[in-house]
N, CA, C, O and CB atoms as a CASP TS submission, in Angstrom:
PFRMAT TS
TARGET T0000
AUTHOR 0000-0000-0000
METHOD Language model
MODEL 1
PARENT N/A
ATOM      1  N   UNK     1      -6.570-108.465-185.881  1.00  0.00           N
ATOM      2  CA  UNK     1      -6.158-107.795-184.668  1.00  0.00           C
ATOM      3  C   UNK     1      -5.687-108.802-183.623  1.00  0.00           C
ATOM      4  O   UNK     1      -4.789-108.511-182.833  1.00  0.00           O
ATOM      5  CB  UNK     1      -7.298-106.950-184.119  1.00  0.00           C
ATOM      6  N   UNK     2      -6.292-109.977-183.621  1.00  0.00           N
ATOM      7  CA  UNK     2      -5.907-110.986-182.653  1.00  0.00           C
ATOM      8  C   UNK     2      -4.437-111.346-182.779  1.00  0.00           C
ATOM      9  O   UNK     2      -3.762-111.567-181.773  1.00  0.00           O
ATOM     10  CB  UNK     2      -6.759-112.223-182.820  1.00  0.00           C
ATOM     11  N   UNK     3      -3.936-111.406-184.007  1.00  0.00           N
ATOM     12  CA  UNK     3      -2.534-111.791-184.201  1.00  0.00           C
ATOM     13  C   UNK     3      -1.580-110.788-183.563  1.00  0.00           C
ATOM     14  O   UNK     3      -0.520-111.172-183.069  1.00  0.00           O
ATOM     15  CB  UNK     3      -2.223-111.923-185.690  1.00  0.00           C
ATOM     16  N   UNK     4      -1.943-109.508-183.566  1.00  0.00           N
ATOM     17  CA  UNK     4      -1.109-108.492-182.921  1.00  0.00           C
ATOM     18  C   UNK     4      -1.048-108.754-181.417  1.00  0.00           C
ATOM     19  O   UNK     4       0.027-108.703-180.819  1.00  0.00           O
ATOM     20  CB  UNK     4      -1.656-107.066-183.205  1.00  0.00           C
ATOM     21  N   UNK     5      -2.187-109.030-180.816  1.00  0.00           N
ATOM     22  CA  UNK     5      -2.219-109.307-179.381  1.00  0.00           C
ATOM     23  C   UNK     5      -1.495-110.609-179.061  1.00  0.00           C
ATOM     24  O   UNK     5      -0.766-110.685-178.072  1.00  0.00           O
ATOM     25  CB  UNK     5      -3.665-109.372-178.879  1.00  0.00           C
ATOM     26  N   UNK     6      -1.688-111.628-179.883  1.00  0.00           N
ATOM     27  CA  UNK     6      -1.005-112.900-179.642  1.00  0.00           C
ATOM     28  C   UNK     6       0.505-112.734-179.698  1.00  0.00           C
ATOM     29  O   UNK     6       1.227-113.328-178.897  1.00  0.00           O
ATOM     30  CB  UNK     6      -1.451-113.946-180.660  1.00  0.00           C
ATOM     31  N   UNK     7       0.980-111.938-180.629  1.00  0.00           N
ATOM     32  CA  UNK     7       2.411-111.693-180.736  1.00  0.00           C
ATOM     33  C   UNK     7       2.919-110.980-179.480  1.00  0.00           C
ATOM     34  O   UNK     7       3.956-111.348-178.927  1.00  0.00           O
ATOM     35  CB  UNK     7       2.726-110.860-181.996  1.00  0.00           C
ATOM     36  N   UNK     8       2.193-109.975-179.042  1.00  0.00           N
ATOM     37  CA  UNK     8       2.599-109.252-177.827  1.00  0.00           C
ATOM     38  C   UNK     8       2.546-110.162-176.603  1.00  0.00           C
ATOM     39  O   UNK     8       3.438-110.114-175.756  1.00  0.00           O
ATOM     40  CB  UNK     8       1.698-108.022-177.606  1.00  0.00           C
ATOM     41  N   UNK     9       1.519-110.980-176.505  1.00  0.00           N
ATOM     42  CA  UNK     9       1.406-111.890-175.370  1.00  0.00           C
ATOM     43  C   UNK     9       2.523-112.928-175.367  1.00  0.00           C
ATOM     44  O   UNK     9       3.034-113.290-174.307  1.00  0.00           O
ATOM     45  CB  UNK     9       0.054-112.586-175.389  1.00  0.00           C
ATOM     46  N   UNK    10       2.898-113.399-176.531  1.00  0.00           N
ATOM     47  CA  UNK    10       3.947-114.410-176.636  1.00  0.00           C
ATOM     48  C   UNK    10       5.300-113.865-176.205  1.00  0.00           C
ATOM     49  O   UNK    10       6.154-114.622-175.743  1.00  0.00           O
ATOM     50  CB  UNK    10       4.033-114.933-178.058  1.00  0.00           C
ATOM     51  N   UNK    11       5.503-112.566-176.351  1.00  0.00           N
ATOM     52  CA  UNK    11       6.802-111.970-176.049  1.00  0.00           C
ATOM     53  C   UNK    11       6.779-111.082-174.804  1.00  0.00           C
ATOM     54  O   UNK    11       7.740-110.361-174.534  1.00  0.00           O
ATOM     55  CB  UNK    11       7.277-111.164-177.232  1.00  0.00           C
ATOM     56  N   UNK    12       5.692-111.134-174.054  1.00  0.00           N
ATOM     57  CA  UNK    12       5.546-110.254-172.902  1.00  0.00           C
ATOM     58  C   UNK    12       5.321-111.084-171.645  1.00  0.00           C
ATOM     59  O   UNK    12       4.339-111.819-171.549  1.00  0.00           O
ATOM     60  CB  UNK    12       4.384-109.261-173.114  1.00  0.00           C
ATOM     61  N   UNK    13       6.223-110.965-170.692  1.00  0.00           N
ATOM     62  CA  UNK    13       6.027-111.664-169.436  1.00  0.00           C
ATOM     63  C   UNK    13       5.330-110.785-168.412  1.00  0.00           C
ATOM     64  O   UNK    13       4.727-111.280-167.459  1.00  0.00           O
ATOM     65  CB  UNK    13       7.352-112.144-168.891  1.00  0.00           C
ATOM     66  N   UNK    14       5.418-109.480-168.617  1.00  0.00           N
ATOM     67  CA  UNK    14       4.783-108.534-167.704  1.00  0.00           C
ATOM     68  C   UNK    14       3.867-107.608-168.488  1.00  0.00           C
ATOM     69  O   UNK    14       4.069-107.365-169.678  1.00  0.00           O
ATOM     70  CB  UNK    14       5.843-107.721-166.924  1.00  0.00           C
ATOM     71  N   UNK    15       2.859-107.099-167.797  1.00  0.00           N
ATOM     72  CA  UNK    15       1.880-106.235-168.454  1.00  0.00           C
ATOM     73  C   UNK    15       2.063-104.764-168.108  1.00  0.00           C
ATOM     74  O   UNK    15       1.165-103.960-168.359  1.00  0.00           O
ATOM     75  CB  UNK    15       0.488-106.668-168.083  1.00  0.00           C
ATOM     76  N   UNK    16       3.188-104.401-167.547  1.00  0.00           N
ATOM     77  CA  UNK    16       3.424-103.011-167.151  1.00  0.00           C
ATOM     78  C   UNK    16       3.268-102.032-168.305  1.00  0.00           C
ATOM     79  O   UNK    16       2.769-100.923-168.115  1.00  0.00           O
ATOM     80  CB  UNK    16       4.803-102.872-166.564  1.00  0.00           C
ATOM     81  N   UNK    17       3.686-102.432-169.490  1.00  0.00           N
ATOM     82  CA  UNK    17       3.647-101.537-170.648  1.00  0.00           C
ATOM     83  C   UNK    17       2.276-101.510-171.327  1.00  0.00           C
ATOM     84  O   UNK    17       2.053-100.717-172.242  1.00  0.00           O
ATOM     85  CB  UNK    17       4.702-101.952-171.652  1.00  0.00           C
ATOM     86  N   UNK    18       1.378-102.356-170.893  1.00  0.00           N
ATOM     87  CA  UNK    18       0.048-102.426-171.496  1.00  0.00           C
ATOM     88  C   UNK    18      -0.902-101.473-170.779  1.00  0.00           C
ATOM     89  O   UNK    18      -0.945-101.432-169.550  1.00  0.00           O
ATOM     90  CB  UNK    18      -0.499-103.870-171.449  1.00  0.00           C
ATOM     91  N   UNK    19      -1.661-100.711-171.558  1.00  0.00           N
ATOM     92  CA  UNK    19      -2.721 -99.887-170.974  1.00  0.00           C
ATOM     93  C   UNK    19      -3.921-100.798-170.677  1.00  0.00           C
ATOM     94  O   UNK    19      -4.082-101.844-171.305  1.00  0.00           O
ATOM     95  CB  UNK    19      -3.128 -98.703-171.941  1.00  0.00           C
ATOM     96  N   UNK    20      -4.736-100.403-169.741  1.00  0.00           N
ATOM     97  CA  UNK    20      -5.906-101.200-169.372  1.00  0.00           C
ATOM     98  C   UNK    20      -6.822-101.421-170.571  1.00  0.00           C
ATOM     99  O   UNK    20      -7.398-102.498-170.723  1.00  0.00           O
ATOM    100  CB  UNK    20      -6.680-100.519-168.239  1.00  0.00           C
ATOM    101  N   UNK    21      -6.957-100.407-171.423  1.00  0.00           N
ATOM    102  CA  UNK    21      -7.796-100.543-172.617  1.00  0.00           C
ATOM    103  C   UNK    21      -7.247-101.615-173.561  1.00  0.00           C
ATOM    104  O   UNK    21      -8.007-102.345-174.198  1.00  0.00           O
ATOM    105  CB  UNK    21      -7.898 -99.197-173.352  1.00  0.00           C
ATOM    106  N   UNK    22      -5.931-101.695-173.639  1.00  0.00           N
ATOM    107  CA  UNK    22      -5.313-102.716-174.488  1.00  0.00           C
ATOM    108  C   UNK    22      -5.553-104.113-173.915  1.00  0.00           C
ATOM    109  O   UNK    22      -5.815-105.058-174.660  1.00  0.00           O
ATOM    110  CB  UNK    22      -3.800-102.453-174.634  1.00  0.00           C
ATOM    111  N   UNK    23      -5.464-104.237-172.606  1.00  0.00           N
ATOM    112  CA  UNK    23      -5.738-105.527-171.968  1.00  0.00           C
ATOM    113  C   UNK    23      -7.173-105.962-172.216  1.00  0.00           C
ATOM    114  O   UNK    23      -7.436-107.124-172.525  1.00  0.00           O
ATOM    115  CB  UNK    23      -5.465-105.451-170.462  1.00  0.00           C
ATOM    116  N   UNK    24      -8.100-105.018-172.079  1.00  0.00           N
ATOM    117  CA  UNK    24      -9.518-105.315-172.295  1.00  0.00           C
ATOM    118  C   UNK    24      -9.779-105.723-173.741  1.00  0.00           C
ATOM    119  O   UNK    24     -10.505-106.683-173.998  1.00  0.00           O
ATOM    120  CB  UNK    24     -10.380-104.101-171.928  1.00  0.00           C
ATOM    121  N   UNK    25      -9.190-104.997-174.678  1.00  0.00           N
ATOM    122  CA  UNK    25      -9.362-105.326-176.096  1.00  0.00           C
ATOM    123  C   UNK    25      -8.733-106.673-176.430  1.00  0.00           C
ATOM    124  O   UNK    25      -9.293-107.447-177.207  1.00  0.00           O
ATOM    125  CB  UNK    25      -8.750-104.231-176.976  1.00  0.00           C
ATOM    126  N   UNK    26      -7.575-106.953-175.846  1.00  0.00           N
ATOM    127  CA  UNK    26      -6.911-108.239-176.089  1.00  0.00           C
ATOM    128  C   UNK    26      -7.761-109.382-175.540  1.00  0.00           C
ATOM    129  O   UNK    26      -7.876-110.430-176.175  1.00  0.00           O
ATOM    130  CB  UNK    26      -5.502-108.259-175.444  1.00  0.00           C
ATOM    131  N   UNK    27      -8.354-109.186-174.369  1.00  0.00           N
ATOM    132  CA  UNK    27      -9.206-110.218-173.779  1.00  0.00           C
ATOM    133  C   UNK    27     -10.436-110.469-174.654  1.00  0.00           C
ATOM    134  O   UNK    27     -10.802-111.621-174.889  1.00  0.00           O
ATOM    135  CB  UNK    27      -9.639-109.810-172.356  1.00  0.00           C
ATOM    136  N   UNK    28     -11.063-109.422-175.129  1.00  0.00           N
ATOM    137  CA  UNK    28     -12.230-109.575-176.007  1.00  0.00           C
ATOM    138  C   UNK    28     -11.839-110.280-177.302  1.00  0.00           C
ATOM    139  O   UNK    28     -12.570-111.139-177.797  1.00  0.00           O
ATOM    140  CB  UNK    28     -12.858-108.201-176.320  1.00  0.00           C
ATOM    141  N   UNK    29     -10.699-109.916-177.838  1.00  0.00           N
ATOM    142  CA  UNK    29     -10.222-110.529-179.069  1.00  0.00           C
ATOM    143  C   UNK    29      -9.930-112.019-178.859  1.00  0.00           C
ATOM    144  O   UNK    29     -10.265-112.850-179.702  1.00  0.00           O
ATOM    145  CB  UNK    29      -8.963-109.803-179.572  1.00  0.00           C
ATOM    146  N   UNK    30      -9.308-112.341-177.736  1.00  0.00           N
ATOM    147  CA  UNK    30      -9.026-113.740-177.425  1.00  0.00           C
ATOM    148  C   UNK    30     -10.311-114.532-177.220  1.00  0.00           C
ATOM    149  O   UNK    30     -10.427-115.665-177.688  1.00  0.00           O
ATOM    150  CB  UNK    30      -8.148-113.840-176.182  1.00  0.00           C
ATOM    151  N   UNK    31     -11.271-113.940-176.523  1.00  0.00           N
ATOM    152  CA  UNK    31     -12.557-114.621-176.322  1.00  0.00           C
ATOM    153  C   UNK    31     -13.202-114.958-177.657  1.00  0.00           C
ATOM    154  O   UNK    31     -13.729-116.057-177.834  1.00  0.00           O
ATOM    155  CB  UNK    31     -13.508-113.750-175.483  1.00  0.00           C
ATOM    156  N   UNK    32     -13.165-114.024-178.595  1.00  0.00           N
ATOM    157  CA  UNK    32     -13.741-114.268-179.924  1.00  0.00           C
ATOM    158  C   UNK    32     -12.975-115.382-180.640  1.00  0.00           C
ATOM    159  O   UNK    32     -13.575-116.248-181.276  1.00  0.00           O
ATOM    160  CB  UNK    32     -13.722-112.971-180.774  1.00  0.00           C
ATOM    161  N   UNK    33     -11.672-115.351-180.533  1.00  0.00           N
ATOM    162  CA  UNK    33     -10.844-116.382-181.166  1.00  0.00           C
ATOM    163  C   UNK    33     -11.098-117.758-180.549  1.00  0.00           C
ATOM    164  O   UNK    33     -11.191-118.756-181.263  1.00  0.00           O
ATOM    165  CB  UNK    33      -9.360-116.020-181.043  1.00  0.00           C
ATOM    166  N   UNK    34     -11.206-117.802-179.242  1.00  0.00           N
ATOM    167  CA  UNK    34     -11.481-119.065-178.555  1.00  0.00           C
ATOM    168  C   UNK    34     -12.845-119.599-178.964  1.00  0.00           C
ATOM    169  O   UNK    34     -12.983-120.790-179.241  1.00  0.00           O
ATOM    170  CB  UNK    34     -11.414-118.884-177.026  1.00  0.00           C
ATOM    171  N   UNK    35     -13.862-118.729-179.005  1.00  0.00           N
ATOM    172  CA  UNK    35     -15.199-119.157-179.419  1.00  0.00           C
ATOM    173  C   UNK    35     -15.188-119.704-180.834  1.00  0.00           C
ATOM    174  O   UNK    35     -15.837-120.710-181.121  1.00  0.00           O
ATOM    175  CB  UNK    35     -16.185-117.999-179.318  1.00  0.00           C
ATOM    176  N   UNK    36     -14.453-119.047-181.716  1.00  0.00           N
ATOM    177  CA  UNK    36     -14.386-119.490-183.106  1.00  0.00           C
ATOM    178  C   UNK    36     -13.699-120.845-183.222  1.00  0.00           C
ATOM    179  O   UNK    36     -14.165-121.723-183.947  1.00  0.00           O
ATOM    180  CB  UNK    36     -13.652-118.457-183.956  1.00  0.00           C
ATOM    181  N   UNK    37     -12.602-121.009-182.514  1.00  0.00           N
ATOM    182  CA  UNK    37     -11.856-122.267-182.587  1.00  0.00           C
ATOM    183  C   UNK    37     -12.560-123.381-181.836  1.00  0.00           C
ATOM    184  O   UNK    37     -12.418-124.552-182.187  1.00  0.00           O
ATOM    185  CB  UNK    37     -10.454-122.083-182.035  1.00  0.00           C
ATOM    186  N   UNK    38     -13.311-123.032-180.814  1.00  0.00           N
ATOM    187  CA  UNK    38     -13.980-124.021-179.983  1.00  0.00           C
ATOM    188  C   UNK    38     -15.150-124.658-180.717  1.00  0.00           C
ATOM    189  O   UNK    38     -15.461-125.830-180.505  1.00  0.00           O
ATOM    190  CB  UNK    38     -14.459-123.385-178.687  1.00  0.00           C
ATOM    191  N   UNK    39     -15.793-123.888-181.577  1.00  0.00           N
ATOM    192  CA  UNK    39     -16.965-124.386-182.284  1.00  0.00           C
ATOM    193  C   UNK    39     -16.556-125.437-183.312  1.00  0.00           C
ATOM    194  O   UNK    39     -15.715-125.174-184.172  1.00  0.00           O
ATOM    195  CB  UNK    39     -17.719-123.230-182.968  1.00  0.00           C
ATOM    196  N   UNK    40     -17.142-126.613-183.223  1.00  0.00           N
ATOM    197  CA  UNK    40     -16.803-127.653-184.199  1.00  0.00           C
ATOM    198  C   UNK    40     -17.359-127.311-185.574  1.00  0.00           C
ATOM    199  O   UNK    40     -18.433-126.723-185.700  1.00  0.00           O
ATOM    200  CB  UNK    40     -17.337-129.016-183.741  1.00  0.00           C
ATOM    201  N   UNK    41     -16.617-127.685-186.583  1.00  0.00           N
ATOM    202  CA  UNK    41     -17.065-127.453-187.953  1.00  0.00           C
ATOM    203  C   UNK    41     -17.613-128.748-188.518  1.00  0.00           C
ATOM    204  O   UNK    41     -16.944-129.782-188.486  1.00  0.00           O
ATOM    205  CB  UNK    41     -15.912-126.910-188.837  1.00  0.00           C
ATOM    206  N   UNK    42     -18.802-128.692-189.024  1.00  0.00           N
ATOM    207  CA  UNK    42     -19.472-129.834-189.644  1.00  0.00           C
ATOM    208  C   UNK    42     -19.433-131.065-188.746  1.00  0.00           C
ATOM    209  O   UNK    42     -19.116-132.166-189.195  1.00  0.00           O
ATOM    210  CB  UNK    42     -18.832-130.154-190.987  1.00  0.00           C
ATOM    211  N   UNK    43     -19.757-130.864-187.486  1.00  0.00           N
ATOM    212  CA  UNK    43     -19.871-131.984-186.568  1.00  0.00           C
ATOM    213  C   UNK    43     -18.557-132.554-186.085  1.00  0.00           C
ATOM    214  O   UNK    43     -18.535-133.620-185.470  1.00  0.00           O
ATOM    215  CB  UNK    43     -20.637-133.046-187.204  1.00  0.00           C
ATOM    216  N   UNK    44     -17.459-131.864-186.352  1.00  0.00           N
ATOM    217  CA  UNK    44     -16.153-132.352-185.920  1.00  0.00           C
ATOM    218  C   UNK    44     -15.963-132.213-184.419  1.00  0.00           C
ATOM    219  O   UNK    44     -16.825-131.676-183.724  1.00  0.00           O
ATOM    220  CB  UNK    44     -15.051-131.610-186.646  1.00  0.00           C
ATOM    221  N   UNK    45     -14.839-132.695-183.926  1.00  0.00           N
ATOM    222  CA  UNK    45     -14.580-132.608-182.483  1.00  0.00           C
ATOM    223  C   UNK    45     -14.306-131.176-182.048  1.00  0.00           C
ATOM    224  O   UNK    45     -13.806-130.362-182.825  1.00  0.00           O
ATOM    225  CB  UNK    45     -13.398-133.498-182.102  1.00  0.00           C
ATOM    226  N   UNK    46     -14.634-130.883-180.817  1.00  0.00           N
ATOM    227  CA  UNK    46     -14.352-129.563-180.255  1.00  0.00           C
ATOM    228  C   UNK    46     -12.889-129.516-179.848  1.00  0.00           C
ATOM    229  O   UNK    46     -12.363-130.470-179.274  1.00  0.00           O
ATOM    230  CB  UNK    46     -15.279-129.251-179.039  1.00  0.00           C
ATOM    231  N   UNK    47     -12.244-128.411-180.146  1.00  0.00           N
ATOM    232  CA  UNK    47     -10.812-128.280-179.895  1.00  0.00           C
ATOM    233  C   UNK    47     -10.576-127.138-178.914  1.00  0.00           C
ATOM    234  O   UNK    47     -11.121-126.046-179.074  1.00  0.00           O
ATOM    235  CB  UNK    47     -10.034-128.039-181.218  1.00  0.00           C
ATOM    236  N   UNK    48      -9.765-127.400-177.907  1.00  0.00           N
ATOM    237  CA  UNK    48      -9.407-126.392-176.916  1.00  0.00           C
ATOM    238  C   UNK    48      -7.939-126.050-177.111  1.00  0.00           C
ATOM    239  O   UNK    48      -7.083-126.934-177.085  1.00  0.00           O
ATOM    240  CB  UNK    48      -9.684-126.892-175.457  1.00  0.00           C
ATOM    241  N   UNK    49      -7.649-124.779-177.304  1.00  0.00           N
ATOM    242  CA  UNK    49      -6.270-124.335-177.473  1.00  0.00           C
ATOM    243  C   UNK    49      -5.748-123.880-176.113  1.00  0.00           C
ATOM    244  O   UNK    49      -6.142-122.835-175.596  1.00  0.00           O
ATOM    245  CB  UNK    49      -6.165-123.184-178.535  1.00  0.00           C
ATOM    246  N   UNK    50      -4.865-124.680-175.555  1.00  0.00           N
ATOM    247  CA  UNK    50      -4.343-124.405-174.214  1.00  0.00           C
ATOM    248  C   UNK    50      -3.604-123.069-174.166  1.00  0.00           C
ATOM    249  O   UNK    50      -3.733-122.324-173.195  1.00  0.00           O
ATOM    250  CB  UNK    50      -3.410-125.534-173.765  1.00  0.00           C
ATOM    251  N   UNK    51      -2.838-122.766-175.198  1.00  0.00           N
ATOM    252  CA  UNK    51      -2.077-121.516-175.224  1.00  0.00           C
ATOM    253  C   UNK    51      -3.016-120.317-175.118  1.00  0.00           C
ATOM    254  O   UNK    51      -2.756-119.389-174.353  1.00  0.00           O
ATOM    255  CB  UNK    51      -1.233-121.420-176.511  1.00  0.00           C
ATOM    256  N   UNK    52      -4.102-120.335-175.883  1.00  0.00           N
ATOM    257  CA  UNK    52      -5.057-119.228-175.820  1.00  0.00           C
ATOM    258  C   UNK    52      -5.702-119.142-174.448  1.00  0.00           C
ATOM    259  O   UNK    52      -5.941-118.044-173.946  1.00  0.00           O
ATOM    260  CB  UNK    52      -6.133-119.386-176.895  1.00  0.00           C
ATOM    261  N   UNK    53      -5.985-120.280-173.836  1.00  0.00           N
ATOM    262  CA  UNK    53      -6.588-120.284-172.504  1.00  0.00           C
ATOM    263  C   UNK    53      -5.627-119.706-171.466  1.00  0.00           C
ATOM    264  O   UNK    53      -6.048-118.982-170.564  1.00  0.00           O
ATOM    265  CB  UNK    53      -7.000-121.709-172.108  1.00  0.00           C
ATOM    266  N   UNK    54      -4.335-120.025-171.593  1.00  0.00           N
ATOM    267  CA  UNK    54      -3.341-119.483-170.662  1.00  0.00           C
ATOM    268  C   UNK    54      -3.237-117.970-170.833  1.00  0.00           C
ATOM    269  O   UNK    54      -3.205-117.234-169.846  1.00  0.00           O
ATOM    270  CB  UNK    54      -1.958-120.147-170.885  1.00  0.00           C
ATOM    271  N   UNK    55      -3.185-117.506-172.074  1.00  0.00           N
ATOM    272  CA  UNK    55      -3.140-116.065-172.326  1.00  0.00           C
ATOM    273  C   UNK    55      -4.373-115.392-171.744  1.00  0.00           C
ATOM    274  O   UNK    55      -4.275-114.323-171.141  1.00  0.00           O
ATOM    275  CB  UNK    55      -3.036-115.776-173.838  1.00  0.00           C
ATOM    276  N   UNK    56      -5.528-116.011-171.921  1.00  0.00           N
ATOM    277  CA  UNK    56      -6.773-115.442-171.410  1.00  0.00           C
ATOM    278  C   UNK    56      -6.727-115.319-169.890  1.00  0.00           C
ATOM    279  O   UNK    56      -7.118-114.293-169.332  1.00  0.00           O
ATOM    280  CB  UNK    56      -7.971-116.302-171.836  1.00  0.00           C
ATOM    281  N   UNK    57      -6.251-116.362-169.229  1.00  0.00           N
ATOM    282  CA  UNK    57      -6.138-116.332-167.770  1.00  0.00           C
ATOM    283  C   UNK    57      -5.193-115.223-167.304  1.00  0.00           C
ATOM    284  O   UNK    57      -5.485-114.519-166.337  1.00  0.00           O
ATOM    285  CB  UNK    57      -5.650-117.688-167.250  1.00  0.00           C
ATOM    286  N   UNK    58      -4.071-115.072-167.986  1.00  0.00           N
ATOM    287  CA  UNK    58      -3.109-114.018-167.623  1.00  0.00           C
ATOM    288  C   UNK    58      -3.739-112.636-167.765  1.00  0.00           C
ATOM    289  O   UNK    58      -3.596-111.788-166.884  1.00  0.00           O
ATOM    290  CB  UNK    58      -1.844-114.113-168.501  1.00  0.00           C
ATOM    291  N   UNK    59      -4.438-112.416-168.881  1.00  0.00           N
ATOM    292  CA  UNK    59      -5.090-111.128-169.109  1.00  0.00           C
ATOM    293  C   UNK    59      -6.152-110.864-168.047  1.00  0.00           C
ATOM    294  O   UNK    59      -6.211-109.774-167.478  1.00  0.00           O
ATOM    295  CB  UNK    59      -5.719-111.083-170.510  1.00  0.00           C
ATOM    296  N   UNK    60      -6.981-111.854-167.784  1.00  0.00           N
ATOM    297  CA  UNK    60      -8.055-111.686-166.805  1.00  0.00           C
ATOM    298  C   UNK    60      -7.483-111.413-165.421  1.00  0.00           C
ATOM    299  O   UNK    60      -7.996-110.556-164.700  1.00  0.00           O
ATOM    300  CB  UNK    60      -8.954-112.933-166.770  1.00  0.00           C
ATOM    301  N   UNK    61      -6.438-112.121-165.042  1.00  0.00           N
ATOM    302  CA  UNK    61      -5.800-111.919-163.745  1.00  0.00           C
ATOM    303  C   UNK    61      -5.251-110.493-163.623  1.00  0.00           C
ATOM    304  O   UNK    61      -5.405-109.843-162.590  1.00  0.00           O
ATOM    305  CB  UNK    61      -4.671-112.944-163.540  1.00  0.00           C
ATOM    306  N   UNK    62      -4.610-110.022-164.696  1.00  0.00           N
ATOM    307  CA  UNK    62      -4.057-108.659-164.663  1.00  0.00           C
ATOM    308  C   UNK    62      -5.171-107.626-164.571  1.00  0.00           C
ATOM    309  O   UNK    62      -5.055-106.666-163.810  1.00  0.00           O
ATOM    310  CB  UNK    62      -3.193-108.392-165.913  1.00  0.00           C
ATOM    311  N   UNK    63      -6.236-107.801-165.321  1.00  0.00           N
ATOM    312  CA  UNK    63      -7.362-106.865-165.258  1.00  0.00           C
ATOM    313  C   UNK    63      -8.005-106.881-163.872  1.00  0.00           C
ATOM    314  O   UNK    63      -8.356-105.827-163.342  1.00  0.00           O
ATOM    315  CB  UNK    63      -8.411-107.210-166.332  1.00  0.00           C
ATOM    316  N   UNK    64      -8.159-108.056-163.287  1.00  0.00           N
ATOM    317  CA  UNK    64      -8.722-108.159-161.945  1.00  0.00           C
ATOM    318  C   UNK    64      -7.830-107.456-160.925  1.00  0.00           C
ATOM    319  O   UNK    64      -8.318-106.764-160.032  1.00  0.00           O
ATOM    320  CB  UNK    64      -8.912-109.631-161.557  1.00  0.00           C
ATOM    321  N   UNK    65      -6.525-107.641-161.067  1.00  0.00           N
ATOM    322  CA  UNK    65      -5.581-107.005-160.143  1.00  0.00           C
ATOM    323  C   UNK    65      -5.630-105.477-160.263  1.00  0.00           C
ATOM    324  O   UNK    65      -5.609-104.764-159.260  1.00  0.00           O
ATOM    325  CB  UNK    65      -4.151-107.509-160.412  1.00  0.00           C
ATOM    326  N   UNK    66      -5.695-104.999-161.486  1.00  0.00           N
ATOM    327  CA  UNK    66      -5.774-103.542-161.680  1.00  0.00           C
ATOM    328  C   UNK    66      -7.065-102.982-161.110  1.00  0.00           C
ATOM    329  O   UNK    66      -7.066-101.901-160.519  1.00  0.00           O
ATOM    330  CB  UNK    66      -5.668-103.190-163.167  1.00  0.00           C
ATOM    331  N   UNK    67      -8.158-103.704-161.281  1.00  0.00           N
ATOM    332  CA  UNK    67      -9.438-103.254-160.731  1.00  0.00           C
ATOM    333  C   UNK    67      -9.389-103.227-159.202  1.00  0.00           C
ATOM    334  O   UNK    67      -9.910-102.304-158.577  1.00  0.00           O
ATOM    335  CB  UNK    67     -10.585-104.168-161.213  1.00  0.00           C
ATOM    336  N   UNK    68      -8.771-104.226-158.615  1.00  0.00           N
ATOM    337  CA  UNK    68      -8.645-104.262-157.157  1.00  0.00           C
ATOM    338  C   UNK    68      -7.754-103.124-156.662  1.00  0.00           C
ATOM    339  O   UNK    68      -8.042-102.511-155.634  1.00  0.00           O
ATOM    340  CB  UNK    68      -8.079-105.620-156.698  1.00  0.00           C
ATOM    341  N   UNK    69      -6.685-102.845-157.381  1.00  0.00           N
ATOM    342  CA  UNK    69      -5.776-101.758-156.999  1.00  0.00           C
ATOM    343  C   UNK    69      -6.473-100.403-157.076  1.00  0.00           C
ATOM    344  O   UNK    69      -6.256 -99.536-156.229  1.00  0.00           O
ATOM    345  CB  UNK    69      -4.531-101.758-157.900  1.00  0.00           C
ATOM    346  N   UNK    70      -7.313-100.225-158.098  1.00  0.00           N
ATOM    347  CA  UNK    70      -8.018 -98.950-158.274  1.00  0.00           C
ATOM    348  C   UNK    70      -9.099 -98.758-157.210  1.00  0.00           C
ATOM    349  O   UNK    70      -9.343 -97.633-156.773  1.00  0.00           O
ATOM    350  CB  UNK    70      -8.644 -98.878-159.672  1.00  0.00           C
ATOM    351  N   UNK    71      -9.743 -99.838-156.794  1.00  0.00           N
ATOM    352  CA  UNK    71     -10.831 -99.712-155.829  1.00  0.00           C
ATOM    353  C   UNK    71     -10.329 -99.726-154.391  1.00  0.00           C
ATOM    354  O   UNK    71     -11.061 -99.401-153.457  1.00  0.00           O
ATOM    355  CB  UNK    71     -11.833-100.828-156.031  1.00  0.00           C
ATOM    356  N   UNK    72      -9.090-100.103-154.238  1.00  0.00           N
ATOM    357  CA  UNK    72      -8.600-100.358-152.971  1.00  0.00           C
ATOM    358  C   UNK    72      -7.979 -99.574-152.018  1.00  0.00           C
ATOM    359  O   UNK    72      -7.634-100.065-150.944  1.00  0.00           O
ATOM    360  CB  UNK    72      -7.937-101.114-153.083  1.00  0.00           C
TER
END
């Protein structure tokens, strides 16, 4: 499922077409992917994927903005 969200994120500059539920699911999926990639295997170095972190920030910012708009 993560690959579907990654593809959409890679080709989407705006989130207008995304439902809030899709944003939430994409964020959860990215968090799981980041946790999996972040964990070192057999004592190896920890790896941070900048692209995933940028996507995560964009999703979180959009969700925060929508929450502020709804409460506001």
